[in-house]
C-alpha positions in Angstrom: -219.4 -57.1 -4.2 -219.1 -60.7 -5.1 -221.4 -63.0 -2.9 -218.7 -65.8 -3.1 -215.1 -66.0 -3.1 -212.3 -68.7 -2.7 -209.9 -66.3 -0.2 -211.3 -63.0 2.0 -208.4 -61.0 2.8 -209.3 -58.5 5.5 -206.6 -55.3 5.9 -205.5 -53.2 2.9 -201.8 -52.6 4.0 -198.9 -54.4 3.1 -199.6 -57.4 4.6 -203.1 -57.4 2.8 -201.5 -56.1 -0.7 -198.8 -58.9 -0.8 -201.2 -61.6 0.0 -203.9 -60.5 -2.7 -200.7 -60.3 -4.9 -198.8 -63.6 -4.2 -201.9 -65.7 -4.1 -202.8 -64.3 -7.8 -199.3 -65.4 -8.6 -200.0 -69.0 -7.5 -202.7 -69.0 -9.6 -205.7 -68.2 -7.4 -207.4 -65.3 -9.1 -210.9 -65.9 -7.4 -209.8 -63.8 -4.0 -210.9 -60.4 -2.7 -209.3 -57.9 -0.4 -211.6 -56.2 2.1 -210.3 -52.9 3.6 -212.3 -50.5 5.6 -211.4 -47.3 4.3 -208.3 -46.8 2.1 -205.7 -48.9 1.5 -202.5 -48.1 3.5 -204.6 -46.0 5.9 -203.3 -47.8 9.0 -199.5 -48.2 10.1 -198.1 -48.5 6.4 -199.0 -44.7 5.1 -196.7 -43.8 7.7 -193.7 -46.2 7.9 -190.2 -45.4 7.7 -190.1 -47.7 4.5 -186.6 -49.2 4.8 -186.1 -52.2 2.8 -182.9 -54.5 4.6 -181.6 -57.8 3.5 -180.4 -58.7 7.1 -182.6 -61.1 8.9 -181.5 -63.3 12.0 -182.4 -66.3 10.4 -182.3 -68.3 6.8 -186.1 -68.0 6.1 -185.9 -64.6 7.0 -183.3 -63.6 5.0 -184.9 -65.7 2.1 -188.0 -63.7 2.5 -186.2 -60.4 2.6 -184.4 -61.2 -0.3 -187.6 -62.2 -2.4 -188.9 -58.8 -1.3 -186.1 -57.1 -2.8 -186.2 -58.7 -6.1 -190.3 -57.9 -6.2 -190.2 -54.2 -5.4 -187.3 -54.2 -8.2 -189.5 -55.4 -10.5 -192.4 -53.3 -9.6 -190.0 -50.2 -9.5 -189.0 -50.9 -13.3 -192.4 -51.7 -14.2 -193.8 -49.1 -16.7 -197.6 -49.6 -16.2 -197.4 -49.0 -12.3 -194.0 -47.8 -11.7 -193.0 -47.3 -7.7 -190.6 -45.5 -5.7 -187.8 -47.3 -4.6 -184.3 -46.4 -3.5 -182.4 -49.6 -3.8 -178.9 -49.8 -3.3 -178.1 -47.0 -1.4 -176.4 -49.8 1.5 -176.9 -49.6 5.2 -174.5 -50.1 8.3 -175.6 -51.7 11.3 -173.1 -50.5 13.9 -171.1 -51.6 16.6 -168.7 -50.7 19.5 -168.2 -54.2 21.1 -166.0 -56.9 19.7 -169.3 -59.5 20.8 -171.3 -57.2 18.2 -168.7 -57.4 15.4 -168.5 -61.4 16.3 -172.3 -61.5 15.9 -172.0 -59.3 12.8 -169.9 -62.2 11.4 -171.6 -64.8 12.1 -175.0 -63.1 10.6 -172.6 -62.8 7.3 -171.8 -66.5 7.6 -175.5 -67.6 7.6 -176.6 -65.0 4.9 -173.7 -66.3 2.8 -175.6 -69.5 2.7 -179.2 -68.1 1.6 -176.8 -66.4 -1.7 -176.7 -63.1 0.4 -173.2 -61.2 0.8 -172.9 -59.0 3.9 -169.5 -56.8 4.4 -168.2 -56.4 8.0 -166.1 -53.4 8.1 -164.0 -51.5 10.5 -164.6 -47.5 11.7 -162.8 -45.6 9.4 -164.6 -47.6 6.1 -168.3 -47.0 8.2 -167.3 -43.2 8.1 -165.9 -43.3 4.0 -169.2 -44.6 3.3 -171.2 -42.3 5.5 -169.5 -39.4 5.7 -171.8 -37.9 8.3 -171.0 -40.0 11.0 -168.4 -39.8 14.0 -166.2 -42.8 14.7 -166.2 -42.2 18.3 -166.9 -44.7 20.5 -167.2 -47.1 17.4 -165.5 -49.9 16.4 -167.2 -51.1 13.1 -170.2 -52.7 11.7 -172.1 -54.9 9.0 -172.5 -53.6 5.6 -175.8 -54.5 3.5 -175.6 -53.4 0.0 -179.1 -53.9 -0.8 -180.7 -51.7 1.7 -182.7 -49.0 0.3 -186.4 -47.6 1.4 -189.6 -47.7 -0.7 -192.7 -45.3 -0.8 -195.5 -47.4 1.2 -198.6 -46.2 -0.9 -197.2 -46.5 -4.5 -195.7 -50.4 -3.5 -199.4 -51.3 -2.0 -201.4 -49.7 -4.8 -199.1 -51.3 -7.1 -199.7 -54.7 -5.7 -203.5 -54.2 -5.6 -203.1 -52.8 -9.2 -201.6 -56.3 -10.6 -204.0 -58.1 -8.8 -206.8 -56.8 -10.2 -205.8 -56.9 -13.1 -205.4 -60.9 -13.0 -208.8 -61.0 -11.9 -208.8 -60.4 -7.9 -211.1 -57.7 -6.7 -210.6 -55.0 -3.9 -213.1 -53.1 -1.9 -212.5 -50.2 -0.1 -214.6 -48.8 2.5 -216.0 -51.6 3.5 -216.2 -52.7 6.9 -215.6 -56.1 8.5 -218.7 -56.7 11.1 -219.0 -60.4 11.8 -217.3 -63.5 10.8 -219.2 -66.8 11.3 -217.8 -69.9 10.6 -220.0 -73.1 9.2 -219.6 -76.5 9.7 -217.7 -76.7 7.0 -215.1 -74.7 7.8 -216.3 -72.4 5.4 -217.2 -68.5 6.2 -219.7 -65.8 5.7 -217.7 -62.5 6.0 -220.6 -59.9 6.9 -219.6 -56.4 6.0 -221.3 -52.8 5.7 -221.6 -53.4 2.3 -223.3 -57.0 2.4 -222.2 -60.8 3.2 -219.8 -62.8 1.3 -218.8 -66.0 1.5 -215.4 -67.3 1.2 -213.6 -70.9 1.4 -210.7 -69.2 3.5 -210.2 -66.1 5.7 -207.0 -64.0 6.4 -206.6 -61.8 9.0 -204.3 -59.2 7.6 -205.4 -55.9 10.0 -202.0 -54.5 11.3 -202.9 -52.8 15.0 -206.5 -53.8 14.5 -205.7 -57.4 14.4 -207.9 -58.7 17.4 -210.7 -56.7 16.8 -211.3 -59.4 13.8 -209.7 -62.3 15.7 -212.4 -61.2 18.3 -214.9 -62.0 15.6 -212.9 -65.6 15.1 -213.5 -66.4 18.8 -209.6 -65.9 19.2 -206.9 -63.4 20.7 -203.5 -62.9 19.1 -200.2 -62.1 20.7 -200.0 -58.8 19.2 -199.4 -55.4 20.9 -198.5 -52.0 19.5 -195.9 -49.5 20.3 -195.9 -45.8 19.7 -193.0 -45.2 17.3 -191.4 -41.5 16.5 -189.2 -40.4 14.0 -188.9 -36.9 12.6 -187.7 -35.5 8.9 -185.0 -33.0 9.0 -184.7 -29.8 6.7 -182.0 -29.7 3.6 -178.8 -30.8 4.9 -176.3 -28.8 2.7 -174.0 -32.2 2.8 -176.4 -34.4 1.5 -177.5 -31.5 -1.1 -173.7 -31.2 -2.3 -172.9 -35.1 -2.2 -172.6 -37.1 -5.5 -174.5 -40.2 -4.0 -177.3 -40.8 -1.6 -176.6 -41.7 2.2 -176.3 -45.2 3.3 -179.0 -46.4 5.8 -177.9 -46.5 9.2 -178.8 -48.4 12.3 -177.4 -47.9 15.6 -177.6 -50.0 18.8 -175.2 -48.0 20.4 -177.7 -44.9 20.7 -181.2 -46.7 19.4 -181.8 -44.7 16.5 -181.7 -45.2 12.5 -181.5 -42.6 9.7 -182.2 -42.8 6.1 -181.9 -40.0 3.4 -185.7 -38.5 2.8 -185.0 -36.2 -0.2 -182.3 -33.5 1.1 -182.7 -34.2 4.5 -182.7 -37.3 6.9 -185.6 -38.8 8.5 -184.3 -40.2 11.9 -186.3 -42.4 14.3 -185.9 -43.6 17.4 -186.3 -46.6 20.0 -186.2 -44.3 23.5 -186.2 -46.6 26.4 -189.5 -44.5 27.9 -191.2 -46.5 25.3 -195.4 -46.4 25.5 -197.6 -49.0 24.4 -200.7 -48.2 22.3 -204.4 -49.5 22.0 -204.1 -51.6 24.8 -207.4 -50.6 26.0 -209.2 -50.2 22.8 -208.6 -48.2 19.5 -211.2 -45.4 18.6 -212.9 -46.1 15.4 -212.3 -43.3 14.2 -208.4 -43.8 14.0 -207.5 -44.1 10.4 -204.9 -42.3 8.5 -203.8 -40.9 11.7 -201.0 -40.3 14.3 -200.4 -40.2 18.1 -199.5 -36.8 19.9 -195.7 -35.9 19.1 -193.5 -36.4 22.5 -190.2 -35.2 21.5 -189.2 -35.0 25.2 -189.3 -39.2 25.3 -186.5 -39.4 23.0 -184.4 -37.1 24.3 -182.2 -39.5 25.8 -181.5 -41.4 22.6 -181.7 -38.1 20.5 -178.2 -37.3 22.5 -176.9 -40.1 21.4 -177.8 -39.7 17.8 -175.9 -35.7 18.4 -172.8 -37.3 19.3 -173.0 -39.8 16.5 -174.1 -37.8 13.7 -173.2 -34.1 14.8 -175.0 -32.5 11.5 -178.2 -33.0 13.0 -177.6 -30.8 15.9 -177.4 -27.8 13.3 -180.5 -28.7 10.9 -184.1 -27.8 11.5 -187.1 -30.4 12.0 -189.5 -30.2 9.6 -192.0 -32.8 10.6 -192.5 -35.1 13.3 -194.3 -38.8 12.9 -195.8 -40.8 16.1 -197.7 -43.5 15.0 -198.1 -47.5 16.2 -196.3 -50.3 15.4 -197.4 -54.0 15.9 -195.0 -56.3 17.7 -195.5 -60.1 18.8 -194.5 -62.1 22.0 -191.1 -62.6 20.4 -191.0 -59.9 18.0 -191.2 -61.9 14.5 -193.9 -61.6 12.7 -197.5 -64.3 12.6 -197.8 -65.6 9.1 -199.5 -69.0 8.8 -202.3 -71.0 9.6 -204.3 -69.6 13.0 -204.2 -71.9 16.0 -207.0 -74.1 16.5 -209.0 -72.8 13.3 -209.3 -74.4 10.0 -209.2 -72.3 6.6 -208.0 -69.2 8.6 -204.7 -67.5 8.2 -203.0 -64.4 9.8 -200.0 -61.7 8.4 -199.9 -59.4 11.3 -197.2 -58.4 13.9 -195.5 -56.9 10.6 -193.3 -54.7 12.9 -191.3 -53.8 9.7 -194.1 -54.8 7.3 -192.8 -52.7 4.3 -189.4 -54.0 4.1 -190.6 -57.8 4.7 -193.9 -57.4 3.2 -193.4 -59.0 -0.3 -191.6 -62.1 1.5 -194.4 -62.4 4.1 -197.2 -62.7 1.6 -195.2 -64.6 -0.4 -194.9 -67.4 2.1 -198.5 -66.7 3.2 -199.9 -67.8 0.0 -197.7 -70.5 -0.4 -198.9 -72.1 2.7 -202.6 -71.2 1.8 -202.3 -72.7 -1.6 -200.0 -75.8 -1.2 -199.8 -76.2 2.3 -196.4 -75.5 3.2 -194.1 -72.8 1.7 -190.5 -73.5 0.1 -188.6 -72.5 3.3 -189.5 -73.5 6.5 -191.8 -70.8 8.5 -191.5 -71.7 11.9 -190.1 -68.8 12.7 -192.8 -66.8 11.7 -195.8 -70.0 12.7 -198.8 -68.2 14.6 -198.9 -71.6 16.2 -195.1 -71.5 18.3 -197.0 -69.6 21.0 -199.3 -71.4 23.6 -202.4 -69.7 25.0 -199.9 -68.4 27.8 -199.0 -65.5 25.4 -201.5 -63.1 26.4 -201.7 -59.4 25.3 -200.6 -58.1 28.7 -197.1 -60.5 28.2 -197.1 -59.8 24.6 -197.0 -55.9 25.9 -194.2 -56.7 28.5 -191.9 -58.4 25.4 -192.8 -55.8 22.8 -191.5 -53.4 25.6 -188.1 -55.2 25.9 -187.7 -55.7 22.1 -188.5 -51.9 21.0 -185.9 -50.8 23.9 -183.4 -53.7 22.3 -184.6 -53.2 18.6 -181.3 -53.1 17.1 -179.6 -55.8 19.5 -179.6 -59.2 18.3 -180.2 -61.9 20.6 -177.0 -63.7 21.3 -176.9 -67.6 22.0 -178.3 -69.0 25.2 -179.5 -65.4 26.0 -183.2 -65.6 27.4 -184.4 -61.6 28.2 -186.1 -61.2 31.6 -189.7 -59.6 30.3 -192.6 -61.6 31.0 -190.9 -64.3 33.4 -191.7 -66.4 34.4 -194.5 -67.5 32.2 -194.9 -70.9 32.4 -193.7 -73.1 36.0 -194.1 -76.4 37.4 -194.1 -77.2 41.7 -190.4 -78.2 40.8 -189.5 -74.4 39.6 -188.5 -73.1 42.8 -187.0 -76.3 44.0 -184.6 -76.3 41.1 -183.8 -72.3 41.4 -183.0 -73.0 45.2 -180.4 -75.7 43.9 -178.8 -73.0 41.7 -180.3 -73.6 38.2 -179.9 -71.3 35.6 -183.2 -71.5 33.3 -183.7 -71.0 29.3 -187.6 -70.8 28.3 -189.2 -73.3 26.1 -192.6 -72.0 24.8 -192.7 -70.2 27.6 -191.9 -72.6 30.4 -188.8 -72.4 33.0 -186.7 -75.2 31.8 -183.3 -76.2 33.6 -180.1 -75.2 31.5 -177.6 -75.8 33.5 -176.4 -75.3 37.8 -174.9 -72.5 38.7 -171.9 -73.0 41.0 -173.1 -69.7 42.8 -175.4 -67.4 42.9 -173.9 -64.5 41.2 -172.8 -66.6 38.5 -173.4 -65.0 35.2 -171.7 -66.0 32.0 -170.7 -64.1 29.4 -173.1 -63.5 26.1 -170.9 -64.8 23.5 -170.7 -66.7 20.0 -168.0 -68.5 21.7 -168.1 -71.0 24.5 -168.5 -69.6 27.7 -168.0 -69.9 31.1 -170.6 -73.1 31.6 -168.4 -75.0 29.3 -167.0 -77.0 32.1 -170.0 -76.7 34.3 -171.4 -78.7 31.9 -169.0 -81.0 30.9 -168.8 -81.9 34.6 -172.7 -82.4 34.5 -172.5 -84.7 31.7 -169.7 -86.8 33.1 -171.8 -87.6 36.3 -174.8 -88.7 33.7 -171.8 -90.7 31.9 -170.5 -92.4 35.2 -173.0 -92.2 37.6 -176.9 -90.7 37.2 -178.3 -87.6 36.7 -181.6 -85.7 36.9 -183.6 -83.2 35.6 -186.8 -82.2 34.3 -188.3 -81.6 30.6 -191.4 -79.5 31.5 -194.0 -78.9 28.6 -193.0 -81.9 26.6 -196.3 -82.3 24.2 -198.3 -85.0 25.2 -201.6 -86.0 23.4 -203.7 -88.8 24.5 -205.5 -90.8 21.5 -208.2 -93.3 22.3 -210.8 -95.2 20.6 -210.8 -98.1 18.5 -209.5 -96.5 15.3 -206.3 -94.9 17.1 -203.9 -97.0 15.4 -205.4 -97.6 12.3 -205.5 -93.1 12.1 -201.9 -92.9 13.3 -200.2 -95.5 10.7 -202.2 -93.1 8.1 -200.3 -90.2 9.8 -196.9 -91.7 10.0 -194.3 -92.6 7.0 -193.2 -95.6 9.2 -194.4 -98.4 11.5 -196.4 -98.2 14.7 -195.1 -99.9 17.9 -197.0 -102.8 18.0 -198.4 -104.6 21.0 -199.1 -103.0 25.0 -196.5 -101.7 26.5 -194.4 -100.9 23.6 -192.8 -97.4 22.6 -191.3 -96.0 19.0 -190.1 -93.2 17.4 -192.3 -91.9 14.3 -192.2 -89.1 11.6 -195.3 -87.1 10.1 -194.7 -86.0 6.6 -196.8 -83.0 4.8 -198.2 -83.9 1.7 -194.8 -82.7 -0.6 -193.0 -85.8 1.3 -191.3 -83.2 3.8 -190.7 -83.8 7.4 -193.3 -82.1 9.6 -193.4 -83.6 12.9 -191.3 -85.9 15.2 -193.5 -88.4 17.8 -192.9 -90.9 20.4 -195.5 -93.0 20.4 -196.3 -95.1 23.5 -198.7 -97.7 23.7 -200.5 -98.0 27.3 -203.0 -100.7 28.3 -206.0 -100.7 30.0 -205.7 -99.7 33.5 -207.0 -98.1 36.5 -205.6 -94.7 34.7 -207.8 -95.1 31.6 -208.8 -97.3 28.6 -206.5 -98.5 26.1 -204.4 -95.7 24.7 -201.8 -94.3 22.7 -199.6 -91.1 24.2 -198.3 -89.0 21.3 -195.3 -87.1 22.6 -193.3 -84.5 20.9 -191.7 -81.3 21.6 -192.5 -78.8 24.0 -192.7 -76.0 21.2 -195.2 -77.9 19.0 -198.0 -78.3 21.3 -200.3 -76.5 19.2 -199.0 -77.2 15.8 -199.0 -81.3 16.1 -202.8 -81.1 17.7 -203.9 -78.8 14.6 -201.9 -81.3 12.3 -203.9 -84.5 14.0 -207.3 -82.9 14.2 -207.4 -81.5 10.6 -206.4 -85.0 9.2 -208.9 -87.4 11.5 -212.1 -88.4 9.3 -215.3 -88.0 10.3 -216.0 -91.7 10.5 -213.1 -92.3 12.6 -213.4 -93.4 16.5 -210.6 -91.1 17.5 -210.7 -89.0 20.3 -207.2 -86.2 20.6 -206.9 -85.0 24.2 -204.0 -83.0 25.5 -202.1 -83.9 28.5 -199.3 -81.3 28.1 -200.0 -78.9 30.7 -201.5 -81.7 33.4 -197.4 -83.7 33.6 -194.3 -83.3 33.3 -191.3 -85.5 32.9 -188.8 -86.0 35.2 -185.8 -87.6 33.4 -183.3 -90.1 35.0 -180.1 -91.2 32.7 -176.6 -92.7 33.3 -175.8 -96.3 34.2 -177.2 -95.9 37.7 -180.7 -94.9 36.5 -181.9 -98.5 36.8 -180.6 -99.2 40.7 -182.0 -95.6 41.2 -185.4 -96.5 39.9 -185.6 -99.8 41.7 -185.0 -98.2 44.8 -188.2 -96.1 44.6 -190.6 -98.1 42.4 -192.2 -101.2 42.9 -191.1 -104.0 40.4 -188.6 -105.7 38.4 -186.7 -103.2 36.5 -184.4 -105.4 35.2 -183.2 -105.1 31.4 -185.1 -108.3 30.9 -188.2 -107.5 32.3 -188.5 -103.9 31.4 -186.1 -103.4 27.9 -185.6 -100.5 26.1 -188.6 -98.9 24.4 -190.8 -100.2 26.6 -193.5 -98.4 28.8 -194.9 -99.2 32.2 -197.5 -97.5 34.9 -196.2 -97.8 38.7 -195.3 -95.2 41.4 -192.4 -93.3 42.0 -192.8 -93.5 46.3 -196.5 -93.2 46.2 -196.7 -90.5 43.6 -198.1 -92.1 40.2 -196.1 -92.0 37.1 -195.7 -94.1 34.0 -192.1 -94.8 32.8 -190.8 -94.9 29.5 -187.3 -96.5 28.3 -186.0 -94.1 26.0 -183.3 -91.8 26.0 -182.2 -88.8 24.3 -178.4 -89.0 25.9 -176.9 -91.9 24.6 -177.1 -93.4 28.0 -179.3 -95.9 29.5 -182.4 -93.6 31.0 -186.1 -93.4 31.8 -188.3 -90.8 30.9 -190.9 -90.7 34.3 -193.9 -89.1 33.4 -196.2 -87.9 36.4 -198.7 -85.7 37.3 -198.2 -82.1 38.1 -199.7 -82.4 41.3 -197.5 -85.3 42.4 -194.2 -84.0 40.7 -192.5 -82.8 44.0 -193.0 -86.3 45.5 -191.6 -87.9 42.6 -188.7 -85.8 42.9 -188.0 -86.4 46.5 -188.2 -89.8 46.3 -186.0 -89.8 43.2 -183.3 -87.5 45.2 -183.6 -89.8 48.3 -183.2 -93.2 46.2 -180.1 -91.5 44.3 -178.2 -90.4 47.2 -176.1 -93.7 47.7 -175.8 -93.9 43.5 -173.9 -90.4 42.8 -177.3 -88.7 41.4 -176.7 -85.0 40.6 -178.9 -82.7 38.4 -178.3 -81.5 34.7 -179.6 -79.0 32.4 -180.7 -78.8 28.8 -177.1 -77.5 27.7 -176.0 -80.9 28.9 -178.6 -82.9 27.3 -177.8 -81.0 24.0 -174.1 -81.8 24.1 -174.9 -85.5 24.5 -177.5 -86.0 21.8 -175.3 -84.4 19.0 -172.8 -86.9 20.2 -175.6 -89.6 19.4 -176.6 -88.2 16.2 -180.3 -87.5 17.3 -182.1 -84.6 16.0 -183.8 -81.7 17.1 -187.3 -80.4 15.7 -187.0 -77.2 13.6 -183.4 -77.2 13.7 -182.6 -80.8 11.7 -186.4 -81.9 11.3 -187.8 -78.9 8.8 -190.1 -78.9 6.5 -187.5 -78.6 3.7 -186.3 -82.1 3.5 -187.5 -85.3 3.3 -186.6 -88.4 5.6 -184.2 -89.9 3.3 -182.5 -86.5 3.4 -182.7 -86.3 6.7 -181.3 -89.7 7.7 -184.1 -91.3 8.4 -184.6 -94.0 6.2 -185.0 -96.4 9.0 -188.5 -94.5 10.0 -190.1 -95.0 6.3 -191.5 -97.9 4.8 -192.8 -96.6 1.4 -194.7 -100.0 0.8 -197.2 -99.0 3.3 -200.4 -99.2 1.7 -201.1 -95.4 2.8 -199.4 -92.5 4.6 -199.9 -88.6 4.1 -197.0 -87.8 1.7 -196.3 -90.9 0.1 -197.0 -90.4 -3.4 -194.9 -87.2 -2.9 -192.1 -89.0 -1.0 -191.5 -92.2 -3.4 -191.2 -89.5 -6.4 -188.6 -87.5 -4.6 -186.6 -90.8 -3.1 -186.8 -92.0 -7.3 -185.1 -88.7 -8.6 -182.5 -89.0 -5.4 -181.7 -86.2 -2.7 -180.3 -82.7 -3.4 -179.2 -82.1 0.3 -178.2 -84.6 3.3 -178.0 -84.4 6.8 -174.5 -85.1 8.0 -172.8 -84.8 11.1 -169.1 -83.4 11.2 -166.5 -83.1 13.6 -165.4 -79.2 13.1 -161.6 -78.5 14.1 -162.1 -75.1 16.4 -162.0 -75.2 20.3 -163.0 -71.6 20.7 -166.6 -71.7 19.4 -169.5 -74.2 18.0 -171.0 -73.5 14.8 -174.0 -71.7 15.3 -177.3 -72.4 13.3 -176.9 -71.0 9.6 -173.0 -71.2 9.4 -172.0 -71.8 6.0 -170.4 -74.9 4.7 -167.5 -74.6 2.0 -165.9 -76.4 -0.2 -163.2 -74.4 -2.0 -164.8 -70.9 -0.9 -168.1 -72.3 -2.7 -171.2 -73.0 -0.7 -172.6 -76.4 -0.3 -174.5 -76.5 2.9 -175.6 -74.8 6.0 -175.4 -75.9 9.8 -178.4 -76.8 11.6 -177.1 -76.8 15.5 -173.8 -77.6 16.9 -172.1 -78.2 20.3 -169.3 -79.5 22.4 -169.5 -83.3 22.4 -167.9 -83.8 26.2 -167.6 -87.6 26.3 -165.9 -87.8 23.1 -163.9 -84.4 23.4 -165.3 -83.2 19.8 -166.8 -80.1 18.7 -169.9 -81.4 16.6 -172.1 -79.9 14.1 -175.0 -80.9 12.3 -175.5 -79.7 8.2 -177.4 -80.3 5.6 -174.8 -80.5 2.8 -175.2 -80.9 -1.2 -175.7 -84.8 -1.7 -172.8 -84.7 -3.6 -170.6 -83.8 -1.0 -172.3 -85.6 2.0 -169.8 -88.8 1.9 -168.2 -89.6 5.0 -164.9 -88.3 5.5 -165.6 -85.5 3.3 -163.2 -82.5 4.3 -165.3 -79.2 4.0 -164.7 -75.7 5.8 -167.4 -74.2 8.2 -167.3 -70.1 8.3 -167.6 -69.5 12.2 -168.1 -66.2 13.2 -165.6 -65.3 10.7 -163.1 -67.8 10.7 -163.2 -70.8 8.7 -162.2 -74.0 10.3 -161.6 -77.5 9.2 -164.6 -80.0 9.5 -164.9 -83.4 8.4 -168.3 -85.5 8.1 -168.4 -88.7 10.3 -169.1 -91.9 9.2 -170.9 -92.5 12.2 -172.2 -91.3 15.3 -169.1 -90.8 17.5 -170.4 -92.1 21.0 -171.6 -96.0 21.4 -172.8 -96.5 18.0 -174.0 -99.4 18.0 -176.5 -98.6 21.0 -175.4 -100.5 23.7 -175.4 -98.2 26.7 -179.3 -97.3 26.6 -180.1 -101.0 26.3 -178.4 -102.5 29.3 
């Protein structure tokens, strides 16, 4: 075994083998894979090995398309061919119009990635899969690229090609310890000796947290027992002139595909079972769990009704093995939070179908820092420490029970809630608040008219439409109050804090005590990495001179990792997180200054406290830090309060607001108003696939600065001109918003994709942001947006439709 390597990958399933292969493809050949047993001896060997092109967002579709292209290439390789049934096709069934509407949205979204799905009716479903019944069936989504692959052959082929290019694979070599040194390199201790590595990758499947513990971390990954069986030969399959398409059924919670002349049928039963929560037998390798067919009888009956042929055929073998889930069901592929030179590719519940793409994206991140797609939906840092294995087990159970049921817009399922709350959560609940979830935090979504109000899950505008309109109206004409909890807040101190931040952002720092400014951080390729509100706080009894760095709640670990990774050793800079210590009360509307003046001493006039200033004060008697900033476009104040004083501040504001028409509002109202102002959301419009010029942030860029991260790359990109440009559009549709990923068309050709959309209640417009090919991203261009199969006219707007001169928030 080598004593030194650039990258050590731990785990020899699809995750590890794909990462090894793709690192070599990126030009890094000094890489090794270490496997405690044989390759594919974990979950991979018993995988049902379905390879679908279906994904819930464009990144997932893109990585699956890469997997399919790679597997076809390996299938056709004469040196080491792989058994791959590509193009059998697959159907996702539906028995409700809401499910069909969702499929139409996913078809629109996939079209923007060059992938074609087909929406078919029940009769056509039966034509393409002659073994199914059309009883209680409305239709389905057809994926013509669907198929299945041989798991062992796939992994062996990936390893073969990686070895041939110079990589090494060590089988029957268990990792016993991991030690990180002061220069952030690692020593990997194994049963065959030690190996020093610059970078370590955890690709350990269901043993992920055994290796994580060696690093001193924990990953939100839990395993579920999953059963499928393989039938004896079926005469209709033997006599068919083609292979049967794959089938996924949310009606009866099962799937099936052809296996030789029979069927492989898998189940997602409601009476499901976690696995390995109290540890895993070291000898559990190439092993299975005991069969438990009684547990699947409920879903088996549904499968019998959908496919009567199953009642007439024998079972050849039963497989019951563990598969891994994360807290939200999507894999964890990327940097390990709060660790340097450490990555993971774990939680791959559909590992064989997606693994080629996951390894591709991870290799790009390791070699280049970021991938060709924005990978936030896979990023391990999207979960804060609240995501324990116990919470993950609850969410894994819920996801397992709903495996083929996609999330609708504004759907927040109940398992693992409430994970993170503030002292005001029960207060808002008593006021009738409905809650959404942001990074585990329970955040007010809207105020319900009654306790039994439950809007329909739909891609259309739902029953909250008029409620949100009323909340927006009160903010526009009087004053509204809401809570913004979980907002990422970092306190940066030290003599070099401004020099450090100036190097991190692409624009100008706010100058002077008490000033606030918006700033953007880029990656080394000149693409948008993060957005931050920077506030200069003077020395006071609450602390020394300091900068508050504020960003989206979801970015808590992401931004902290980025900042700490780029702090020079000789810089006098200290970074401390206040995220879980403080909460924002947001006061917005023309009467907000009057409310603030009534409960806080001092002069709050426009002249004494203008827009983009910050001041420490007390709200009533509760200590607070107030910023004159607005995400709604109205006069507004962010009131940052320590959590122990939050209720007192809330009571003071409610009391002061009584004579000014104060009422509560929620996140849906905020989203409506921010679109009318052209304000952007992190990981909606602000993604690593576009630079700040393409994103319309040129006023926040100063290419003439002496130094900032991504400067050279951005300068070159700016010289070459944009490929796509972010545009705000008015959409001619009264029934539904344009959802993220929806295709934007010109003459029936895709020219862009929607990033977010909502109804603007102050302007009475259906609005949507979209990245559009630069040659078509001019004002008043006439386009079409595919909203769930309906081609709706859209027009790019020359300016934001609400208060384009920003007079209201400066009032």
